[in-house]
Kinemage of the C-alpha trace (Angstrom):
@kinemage 1
@onewidth
@group {chain A} dominant
@subgroup {mainchain}
@vectorlist {calphas} color= white
{ca met a 1} P -6.000 85.587 -81.246
{ca arg a 2} L -3.105 87.632 -80.325
{ca val a 3} L -1.273 85.374 -77.630
{ca gly a 4} L 2.198 86.264 -75.144
{ca val a 5} L 3.780 83.627 -73.946
{ca ile a 6} L 5.877 84.991 -71.186
{ca gly a 7} L 9.260 82.776 -70.718
{ca ala a 8} L 10.987 80.201 -73.174
{ca gly a 9} L 11.492 77.397 -71.244
{ca trp a 10} L 10.529 74.161 -72.383
{ca ala a 11} L 6.894 74.891 -70.495
{ca gly a 12} L 7.121 78.241 -71.863
{ca met a 13} L 7.965 76.803 -75.420
{ca ala a 14} L 5.163 73.581 -74.991
{ca ala a 15} L 2.136 76.199 -75.174
{ca ala a 16} L 3.831 78.749 -77.799
{ca val a 17} L 3.930 75.671 -79.980
{ca gln a 18} L 0.703 74.498 -79.468
{ca leu a 19} L -0.968 77.276 -80.088
{ca gln a 20} L 0.100 78.341 -83.281
{ca gln a 21} L -0.277 74.614 -84.377
{ca gln a 22} L -4.236 76.286 -83.658
{ca gly a 23} L -3.434 78.670 -85.543
{ca his a 24} L -2.986 81.694 -83.239
{ca gln a 25} L -0.263 84.320 -83.686
{ca val a 26} L 2.001 83.864 -80.859
{ca thr a 27} L 4.783 86.152 -79.586
{ca val a 28} L 6.588 84.632 -76.505
{ca leu a 29} L 8.770 87.427 -74.677
{ca glu a 30} L 12.275 86.214 -73.030
{ca ala a 31} L 13.791 88.132 -70.338
{ca ala a 32} L 17.240 86.012 -70.573
{ca arg a 33} L 19.241 85.651 -73.631
{ca thr a 34} L 19.185 82.151 -73.773
{ca leu a 35} L 16.677 79.559 -74.746
{ca gly a 36} L 15.368 76.827 -71.972
{ca gly a 37} L 14.552 78.372 -68.365
{ca arg a 38} L 16.036 76.212 -65.741
{ca ala a 39} L 17.215 73.477 -68.623
{ca arg a 40} L 19.968 75.906 -70.933
{ca ala a 41} L 22.400 75.861 -72.476
{ca leu a 42} L 25.558 77.226 -71.305
{ca thr a 43} L 29.356 77.888 -72.828
{ca val a 44} L 32.236 77.273 -70.814
{ca glu a 45} L 36.108 77.612 -71.596
{ca gly a 46} L 36.850 73.988 -72.024
{ca ser a 47} L 40.690 72.416 -71.102
{ca asp a 48} L 41.877 72.908 -74.963
{ca gly a 49} L 41.402 76.731 -74.598
{ca thr a 50} L 38.030 76.537 -76.229
{ca pro a 51} L 33.976 77.181 -75.695
{ca trp a 52} L 32.677 74.042 -74.936
{ca thr a 53} L 28.885 73.732 -74.846
{ca leu a 54} L 27.925 72.254 -71.485
{ca asp a 55} L 24.354 72.873 -69.735
{ca asn a 56} L 23.121 74.229 -66.535
{ca gly a 57} L 22.291 70.802 -65.430
{ca gln a 58} L 22.956 67.317 -66.878
{ca his a 59} L 19.274 66.035 -67.004
{ca ile a 60} L 17.294 62.788 -68.279
{ca leu a 61} L 14.590 61.834 -69.982
{ca ile a 62} L 12.595 58.999 -70.107
{ca gly a 63} L 11.154 57.061 -72.611
{ca ala a 64} L 7.441 57.183 -71.197
{ca tyr a 65} L 8.055 61.041 -71.384
{ca arg a 66} L 5.710 60.798 -75.013
{ca gln a 67} L 4.447 64.704 -75.001
{ca thr a 68} L 8.243 65.983 -74.466
{ca leu a 69} L 9.361 63.310 -77.817
{ca ala a 70} L 5.926 64.182 -79.697
{ca leu a 71} L 6.646 67.798 -79.062
{ca met a 72} L 10.446 67.472 -80.155
{ca his a 73} L 9.367 65.339 -83.409
{ca ala a 74} L 6.869 68.030 -84.208
{ca val a 75} L 9.776 71.038 -83.775
{ca gly a 76} L 12.239 69.502 -85.981
{ca val a 77} L 14.706 67.465 -83.412
{ca gln a 78} L 15.347 63.968 -84.341
{ca ala a 79} L 14.614 62.470 -80.876
{ca asp a 80} L 17.139 58.637 -82.538
{ca gln a 81} L 20.009 61.080 -82.670
{ca ala a 82} L 19.682 64.137 -80.444
{ca leu a 83} L 19.108 61.126 -77.349
{ca leu a 84} L 20.956 58.420 -75.989
{ca arg a 85} L 18.308 55.565 -75.036
{ca leu a 86} L 19.331 53.071 -72.558
{ca pro a 87} L 17.711 50.276 -70.112
{ca leu a 88} L 16.609 51.415 -66.890
{ca ala a 89} L 20.038 50.679 -64.701
{ca leu a 90} L 20.932 51.723 -61.386
{ca ile a 91} L 24.618 50.339 -61.923
{ca tyr a 92} L 27.103 51.101 -59.186
{ca ala a 93} L 31.146 51.374 -60.722
{ca asp a 94} L 31.998 48.053 -58.380
{ca gly a 95} L 29.334 46.307 -61.106
{ca thr a 96} L 26.466 45.732 -58.648
{ca gly a 97} L 22.930 47.132 -58.556
{ca leu a 98} L 19.152 46.821 -60.974
{ca lys a 99} L 19.931 46.247 -64.923
{ca leu a 100} L 16.153 45.909 -67.080
{ca pro a 101} L 16.379 43.798 -70.524
{ca asp a 102} L 14.218 44.897 -73.443
{ca leu a 103} L 11.191 42.941 -72.524
{ca pro a 104} L 7.612 44.072 -72.179
{ca pro a 105} L 5.604 45.522 -68.879
{ca pro a 106} L 5.990 43.568 -65.979
{ca trp a 107} L 8.488 40.818 -67.234
{ca asp a 108} L 11.398 43.298 -67.832
{ca ala a 109} L 10.731 44.707 -64.042
{ca leu a 110} L 10.595 41.147 -62.899
{ca val a 111} L 13.742 39.680 -64.936
{ca gly a 112} L 15.895 42.707 -63.803
{ca val a 113} L 15.159 42.115 -60.244
{ca val a 114} L 15.918 38.655 -60.845
{ca arg a 115} L 18.806 38.540 -62.539
{ca ala a 116} L 20.049 41.815 -59.825
{ca lys a 117} L 23.752 41.382 -58.655
{ca gly a 118} L 24.271 42.132 -54.831
{ca trp a 119} L 21.311 41.761 -53.879
{ca ser a 120} L 20.259 37.947 -52.078
{ca pro a 121} L 17.317 36.474 -53.077
{ca ala a 122} L 15.490 37.428 -49.774
{ca glu a 123} L 15.800 40.813 -50.636
{ca lys a 124} L 14.832 40.270 -54.034
{ca cys a 125} L 11.513 38.570 -52.689
{ca ser a 126} L 10.844 42.015 -50.868
{ca leu a 127} L 11.006 44.459 -53.432
{ca leu a 128} L 8.882 41.835 -55.926
{ca leu a 129} L 6.675 41.509 -53.568
{ca thr a 130} L 6.074 45.079 -52.993
{ca cys a 131} L 6.142 46.083 -56.542
{ca ala a 132} L 3.140 43.487 -56.895
{ca arg a 133} L 1.699 45.121 -53.566
{ca trp a 134} L 1.470 48.364 -54.942
{ca gln a 135} L -0.125 47.784 -58.582
{ca leu a 136} L -2.963 45.404 -56.375
{ca gln a 137} L -3.439 49.009 -55.094
{ca gly a 138} L -3.635 50.956 -58.702
{ca phe a 139} L -0.347 52.595 -57.668
{ca arg a 140} L -2.711 54.530 -54.727
{ca cys a 141} L -1.835 55.047 -50.926
{ca ala a 142} L -3.047 57.924 -47.872
{ca ser a 143} L -1.703 61.620 -49.814
{ca his a 144} L -0.075 62.260 -46.132
{ca leu a 145} L 2.923 59.662 -46.941
{ca thr a 146} L 6.496 59.676 -47.283
{ca val a 147} L 8.216 57.703 -49.930
{ca gly a 148} L 10.495 56.281 -47.156
{ca gln a 149} L 6.999 55.531 -45.028
{ca leu a 150} L 6.140 53.611 -47.751
{ca cys a 151} L 8.761 51.886 -47.874
{ca ala a 152} L 9.737 51.238 -44.969
{ca ser a 153} L 9.408 47.224 -44.715
{ca leu a 154} L 11.915 46.738 -47.028
{ca pro a 155} L 15.631 46.016 -46.181
{ca thr a 156} L 17.895 48.545 -45.759
{ca arg a 157} L 20.515 47.667 -49.049
{ca leu a 158} L 17.230 48.106 -51.156
{ca leu a 159} L 16.088 51.205 -49.561
{ca gln a 160} L 19.641 52.837 -50.040
{ca glu a 161} L 20.409 51.596 -54.118
{ca phe a 162} L 17.181 51.298 -55.568
{ca ile a 163} L 14.175 53.567 -53.930
{ca asp a 164} L 16.899 56.105 -52.790
{ca pro a 165} L 18.250 56.965 -56.441
{ca leu a 166} L 15.055 56.583 -58.027
{ca cys a 167} L 13.210 59.258 -55.461
{ca val a 168} L 15.593 61.721 -55.890
{ca ser a 169} L 16.396 62.037 -59.449
{ca ala a 170} L 12.725 61.930 -60.465
{ca leu a 171} L 11.204 64.236 -57.572
{ca asn a 172} L 14.237 66.055 -56.626
{ca thr a 173} L 13.597 65.492 -53.337
{ca pro a 174} L 15.239 62.882 -50.428
{ca ala a 175} L 12.854 60.166 -49.787
{ca his a 176} L 12.468 61.280 -46.091
{ca ala a 177} L 9.842 63.850 -47.563
{ca ser a 178} L 9.150 63.084 -50.922
{ca ser a 179} L 5.001 62.949 -52.199
{ca ala a 180} L 4.755 58.459 -52.048
{ca gln a 181} L 1.733 59.194 -54.033
{ca val a 182} L 3.453 61.124 -56.586
{ca phe a 183} L 6.517 58.637 -56.549
{ca leu a 184} L 4.209 55.754 -57.084
{ca thr a 185} L 2.967 57.596 -59.796
{ca val a 186} L 6.264 58.020 -61.747
{ca leu a 187} L 6.655 54.454 -61.521
{ca arg a 188} L 3.265 53.353 -63.130
{ca asp a 189} L 3.813 55.374 -65.569
{ca ser a 190} L 7.452 54.699 -66.228
{ca leu a 191} L 7.352 51.131 -65.486
{ca phe a 192} L 4.289 49.837 -66.423
{ca ser a 193} L 3.026 52.420 -69.069
{ca gly a 194} L 4.243 49.951 -72.117
{ca arg a 195} L 7.502 48.497 -73.666
{ca gly a 196} L 10.034 50.874 -73.484
{ca gly a 197} L 8.232 53.695 -71.143
{ca ser a 198} L 11.514 53.124 -68.127
{ca asn a 199} L 14.109 53.553 -71.080
{ca leu a 200} L 16.901 56.373 -70.019
{ca leu a 201} L 17.374 58.932 -72.832
{ca ile a 202} L 19.458 60.700 -72.299
{ca pro a 203} L 21.064 63.985 -74.387
{ca arg a 204} L 23.317 63.270 -76.933
{ca thr a 205} L 23.332 67.414 -77.544
{ca asp a 206} L 22.633 70.584 -75.201
{ca leu a 207} L 19.455 70.922 -73.235
{ca gly a 208} L 18.896 73.988 -75.764
{ca ser a 209} L 19.769 72.127 -78.853
{ca leu a 210} L 17.157 69.405 -77.849
{ca leu a 211} L 13.988 71.789 -77.653
{ca pro a 212} L 14.304 75.317 -76.828
{ca asp a 213} L 16.078 76.012 -80.066
{ca ala a 214} L 14.936 74.165 -82.019
{ca ala a 215} L 10.960 75.217 -81.167
{ca ala a 216} L 11.739 79.078 -81.694
{ca arg a 217} L 13.149 78.308 -85.199
{ca trp a 218} L 9.730 76.487 -85.723
{ca leu a 219} L 8.288 79.014 -84.354
{ca gln a 220} L 10.134 81.803 -86.545
{ca leu a 221} L 8.834 80.129 -89.648
{ca gln a 222} L 5.290 80.044 -88.352
{ca gly a 223} L 5.496 83.356 -88.019
{ca ala a 224} L 5.537 83.503 -84.894
{ca glu a 225} L 7.895 85.878 -82.836
{ca val a 226} L 10.363 85.437 -80.408
{ca val a 227} L 11.817 87.785 -78.296
{ca met a 228} L 15.506 87.907 -76.503
{ca gly a 229} L 16.310 89.442 -73.434
{ca glu a 230} L 13.295 91.685 -72.682
{ca arg a 231} L 11.860 91.087 -69.111
{ca val a 232} L 7.732 92.024 -68.504
{ca his a 233} L 7.691 94.567 -65.453
{ca his a 234} L 4.300 94.466 -65.866
{ca leu a 235} L 0.566 93.037 -66.557
{ca asp a 236} L -2.135 94.365 -67.488
{ca arg a 237} L -5.175 94.206 -68.597
{ca ala a 238} L -5.975 96.994 -71.717
{ca asp a 239} L -9.574 98.754 -71.576
{ca gln a 240} L -10.875 96.731 -74.945
{ca gly a 241} L -10.519 93.408 -73.000
{ca gly a 242} L -7.244 91.760 -73.093
{ca trp a 243} L -3.435 92.190 -71.812
{ca leu a 244} L -1.044 94.368 -71.626
{ca ile a 245} L 3.048 93.412 -71.898
{ca gly a 246} L 4.316 97.075 -72.268
{ca pro a 247} L 2.845 98.739 -76.250
{ca arg a 248} L 1.351 95.208 -76.799
{ca his a 249} L -2.102 94.524 -77.062
{ca phe a 250} L -2.498 90.227 -76.813
{ca asp a 251} L -6.452 88.556 -76.370
{ca ala a 252} L -4.484 86.139 -73.998
{ca val a 253} L -1.821 85.250 -71.981
{ca val a 254} L 0.058 82.974 -70.756
{ca leu a 255} L 2.861 83.123 -67.584
{ca ala a 256} L 5.383 80.626 -67.963
{ca thr a 257} L 8.443 82.250 -66.138
{ca his a 258} L 9.403 80.061 -63.233
{ca ser a 259} L 6.589 80.967 -59.927
{ca ala a 260} L 8.330 83.447 -57.996
{ca glu a 261} L 8.503 85.425 -61.167
{ca ala a 262} L 4.639 84.552 -61.904
{ca ala a 263} L 3.288 85.350 -58.343
{ca arg a 264} L 4.670 88.876 -58.705
{ca leu a 265} L 3.299 89.558 -61.619
{ca ala a 266} L 0.048 87.999 -60.121
{ca his a 267} L 0.205 89.604 -56.816
{ca asp a 268} L 0.918 93.318 -59.217
{ca leu a 269} L -2.249 92.563 -61.572
{ca ala a 270} L -4.034 91.700 -58.293
{ca glu a 271} L -3.070 95.172 -57.105
{ca his a 272} L -4.441 96.574 -60.090
{ca thr a 273} L -7.308 95.354 -61.262
{ca ser a 274} L -10.486 96.863 -60.290
{ca leu a 275} L -12.499 93.970 -60.314
{ca pro a 276} L -13.535 92.343 -56.517
{ca asp a 277} L -13.393 88.398 -57.109
{ca glu a 278} L -10.829 88.640 -59.814
{ca arg a 279} L -8.773 90.273 -57.202
{ca thr a 280} L -9.292 87.966 -54.511
{ca ala a 281} L -8.406 85.272 -57.110
{ca leu a 282} L -5.184 86.463 -58.746
{ca ala a 283} L -3.953 87.368 -54.499
{ca arg a 284} L -4.414 84.314 -54.107
{ca trp a 285} L -2.501 82.414 -56.767
{ca ala a 286} L 0.028 84.447 -56.082
{ca asp a 287} L 0.417 83.083 -52.917
{ca thr a 288} L 0.166 79.671 -53.018
{ca ala a 289} L 3.259 79.889 -56.202
{ca gln a 290} L 5.036 81.728 -53.579
{ca ala a 291} L 4.483 79.411 -50.598
{ca leu a 292} L 6.422 76.202 -52.617
{ca gln a 293} L 9.390 75.410 -51.444
{ca his a 294} L 12.730 74.416 -53.557
{ca thr a 295} L 15.273 72.775 -53.972
{ca ala a 296} L 18.412 72.569 -55.892
{ca ile a 297} L 20.638 70.618 -58.037
{ca gly a 298} L 24.367 71.019 -58.473
{ca thr a 299} L 25.991 69.446 -61.546
{ca val a 300} L 30.257 69.324 -61.028
{ca tyr a 301} L 32.234 69.203 -64.257
{ca ala a 302} L 35.683 67.681 -64.298
{ca tyr a 303} L 37.383 66.981 -66.858
{ca thr a 304} L 40.734 63.727 -66.986
{ca ser a 305} L 42.956 63.135 -70.268
{ca thr a 306} L 42.259 60.127 -71.556
{ca ser a 307} L 42.509 57.804 -74.671
{ca gly a 308} L 39.284 55.976 -73.830
{ca his a 309} L 35.840 56.069 -72.095
{ca thr a 310} L 36.450 57.186 -68.542
{ca leu a 311} L 33.646 55.034 -67.090
{ca pro a 312} L 32.342 51.287 -68.194
{ca gln a 313} L 29.328 52.768 -68.783
{ca pro a 314} L 28.150 56.472 -70.183
{ca met a 315} L 25.622 56.739 -66.519
{ca val a 316} L 27.242 55.294 -63.828
{ca ala a 317} L 25.087 55.800 -60.076
{ca leu a 318} L 26.860 57.057 -57.254
{ca arg a 319} L 27.031 55.976 -53.080
{ca pro a 320} L 26.221 59.502 -51.531
{ca gly a 321} L 26.979 59.677 -47.614
{ca leu a 322} L 28.506 61.821 -45.533
{ca his a 323} L 29.831 64.419 -47.761
{ca gln a 324} L 29.603 62.371 -50.466
{ca pro a 325} L 26.702 63.721 -51.890
{ca ala a 326} L 26.540 63.148 -55.951
{ca gln a 327} L 23.798 59.840 -56.923
{ca phe a 328} L 24.972 59.401 -60.800
{ca val a 329} L 27.644 60.999 -62.662
{ca phe a 330} L 27.715 61.067 -66.278
{ca asp a 331} L 30.937 60.087 -69.436
{ca arg a 332} L 30.055 62.772 -71.484
{ca gly a 333} L 32.279 61.558 -73.891
{ca gln a 334} L 29.887 58.300 -74.615
{ca leu a 335} L 27.121 61.304 -75.317
{ca ala a 336} L 28.952 62.404 -78.144
{ca gly a 337} L 30.560 65.352 -75.806
{ca pro a 338} L 34.600 66.713 -75.485
{ca arg a 339} L 36.284 62.788 -74.120
{ca gly a 340} L 37.164 63.073 -70.562
{ca leu a 341} L 34.422 64.868 -69.974
{ca leu a 342} L 32.272 63.793 -66.501
{ca ala a 343} L 29.681 65.140 -65.738
{ca phe a 344} L 28.112 64.267 -61.740
{ca val a 345} L 24.399 65.712 -59.877
{ca val a 346} L 23.994 66.371 -56.935
{ca ser a 347} L 19.689 66.058 -56.505
{ca ala a 348} L 18.273 68.372 -53.115
{ca ser a 349} L 22.127 69.535 -53.249
{ca glu a 350} L 21.997 71.578 -50.075
{ca ala a 351} L 26.452 72.580 -49.999
{ca asp a 352} L 26.986 75.880 -51.193
{ca arg a 353} L 29.603 75.835 -54.744
{ca ala a 354} L 32.571 76.095 -53.570
{ca val a 355} L 31.779 73.264 -51.089
{ca leu a 356} L 30.081 70.687 -53.254
{ca glu a 357} L 32.773 70.456 -55.658
{ca glu a 358} L 35.186 70.005 -52.980
{ca gln a 359} L 33.404 66.817 -51.537
{ca val a 360} L 32.872 64.998 -55.396
{ca ile a 361} L 35.856 65.197 -56.162
{ca gln a 362} L 36.995 63.278 -52.604
{ca gln a 363} L 34.173 60.873 -53.994
{ca ala a 364} L 35.718 60.466 -57.001
{ca arg a 365} L 38.453 59.110 -55.747
{ca asp a 366} L 37.197 57.280 -53.335
{ca gln a 367} L 34.312 55.463 -55.650
{ca leu a 368} L 35.800 55.540 -59.129
{ca gly a 369} L 39.545 55.453 -58.115
{ca leu a 370} L 39.572 58.964 -60.349
{ca thr a 371} L 42.623 60.485 -59.138
{ca gln a 372} L 44.343 62.594 -62.340
{ca phe a 373} L 42.059 65.192 -62.886
{ca thr a 374} L 40.812 68.684 -62.861
{ca pro a 375} L 37.397 70.486 -61.597
{ca leu a 376} L 35.875 71.847 -64.751
{ca lys a 377} L 32.884 73.961 -64.030
{ca thr a 378} L 30.735 73.726 -61.398
{ca val a 379} L 26.418 75.028 -61.528
{ca val a 380} L 24.071 74.740 -58.833
{ca glu a 381} L 20.618 76.180 -60.238
{ca lys a 382} L 18.763 76.670 -56.477
{ca arg a 383} L 15.129 76.814 -57.103
{ca ala a 384} L 15.966 73.648 -60.050
{ca thr a 385} L 12.604 71.956 -59.063
{ca phe a 386} L 9.820 72.658 -56.134
{ca ala a 387} L 10.316 69.964 -53.522
{ca cys a 388} L 7.768 67.866 -53.928
{ca thr a 389} L 5.797 66.715 -50.439
{ca pro a 390} L 3.636 64.973 -49.114
{ca gly a 391} L -0.064 66.539 -49.573
{ca leu a 392} L 1.311 69.657 -51.495
{ca asn a 393} L -0.746 72.558 -53.034
{ca arg a 394} L 0.372 73.102 -56.287
{ca pro a 395} L -1.537 76.437 -57.941
{ca pro a 396} L -3.983 76.014 -60.971
{ca asn a 397} L -3.608 76.290 -64.046
{ca val a 398} L -5.677 79.184 -65.208
{ca leu a 399} L -5.751 82.581 -63.419
{ca ala a 400} L -8.041 84.244 -64.385
{ca pro a 401} L -10.267 84.407 -68.040
{ca gly a 402} L -7.076 84.974 -71.065
{ca leu a 403} L -4.695 83.925 -68.041
{ca cys a 404} L -3.024 80.994 -67.820
{ca ala a 405} L -0.153 80.051 -65.688
{ca ala a 406} L 2.507 77.320 -67.406
{ca gly a 407} L 5.508 75.788 -65.633
{ca asp a 408} L 6.640 72.325 -63.606
{ca tyr a 409} L 4.587 73.561 -60.525
{ca thr a 410} L 1.562 74.183 -61.232
{ca glu a 411} L -1.108 71.306 -60.478
{ca gly a 412} L -0.734 68.050 -62.115
{ca pro a 413} L 0.487 64.299 -61.668
{ca tyr a 414} L 4.048 64.960 -61.480
{ca pro a 415} L 7.374 65.850 -60.065
{ca ala a 416} L 8.835 68.486 -61.477
{ca thr a 417} L 9.946 66.880 -65.153
{ca leu a 418} L 10.972 68.426 -68.649
{ca glu a 419} L 7.517 65.988 -69.194
{ca gly a 420} L 5.656 67.664 -66.583
{ca ala a 421} L 6.987 71.026 -68.258
{ca val a 422} L 6.004 70.275 -71.603
{ca met a 423} L 2.180 68.858 -70.063
{ca ser a 424} L 1.407 72.410 -68.032
{ca gly a 425} L 2.394 74.113 -71.110
{ca gln a 426} L 0.286 72.122 -73.556
{ca lys a 427} L -2.389 72.139 -70.687
{ca ala a 428} L -2.590 76.226 -70.237
{ca ala a 429} L -2.602 76.084 -74.426
{ca thr a 430} L -5.901 73.842 -74.518
{ca leu a 431} L -7.877 76.322 -71.532
{ca leu a 432} L -7.235 79.269 -72.638
{ca cys a 433} L -9.015 77.898 -76.330
{ca gln a 434} L -11.723 77.263 -74.445
């Protein structure tokens, strides 16, 4: 088939690679001049006046991202070089917190909790019993529950120093509003999926190099076409069957844009189709996609001149509070980046860019003792993820015969993650070929 993939984010590239592997003729159309969608590289002027390649947001992968890691391998990315693998650790600047050892599950979690610093024996016992209960229940719960309700019996310290940061980093939604079922699914597939599944995989390179740029090169070597800077304004049915995108004719199309753009194209198609059933299905799909609420992620890059590592480890947990919004900080100097460059991550961000930057700088002074450092770049991705709330109605992959959507917001078990995007793209490619 001739297949058009609209959007060159992680979902679109995953769909394009799988379709090309299956022998189809693929064309990728991307509106931007940079690949990667909501996980992409950007260039800023560094402290020394030279261009530094950063990201539109600091991302973490985990060892359980099997589809993403397999895709990286398929397009020639050496994951062991591109990613720093570390045991799951939520360690604060004062040395307290949880760090899992390199053991098979569930022993890694058991030993890690027992050895956790700053938690009382009663708190550790409460967490272990709660996790055991979740496991006995098959990591299932009522669909209407929030993470806050699911974990209400845990001690306050554990809620603040374990559940809250884990929830907001995985679901980008506060615990009081997050889906408990999705949270349990993430815990099951990371902590209990096999040895190394819970490991943190922190990029040593920019997000473009990590997958989308390599995927584009691979696709072009295989004969596919990757077109940059071309926005798709309309999608039309062709008289001879298939689809028209401008002058291009395709047998099938993958909508791999963000949800709002996909909804726009679906609504436009619904208005112009002569098939009543298809019109109803497309309008319903578009309404479902448009109804999704979104949350922002902010990343504050700051620089400090230093002769050594700025932080004791590549990632340090922070204690968010009133006017102190960041949950984590990364030492990019320990991740093959410029020495002295820090990335502060604010999940479920609500403040505007200027206020966020000011608050994070003060938080760094208070919690890390940093005084001599300068803000370099603050990025707020306003539609970074969908709000992963209980019982959320997410649109399916299939819109019409020969037309599928790919994106982390489509139906699936996971929140808005890179793995969710890749899996959605591969699912869309599979459905098109059935």
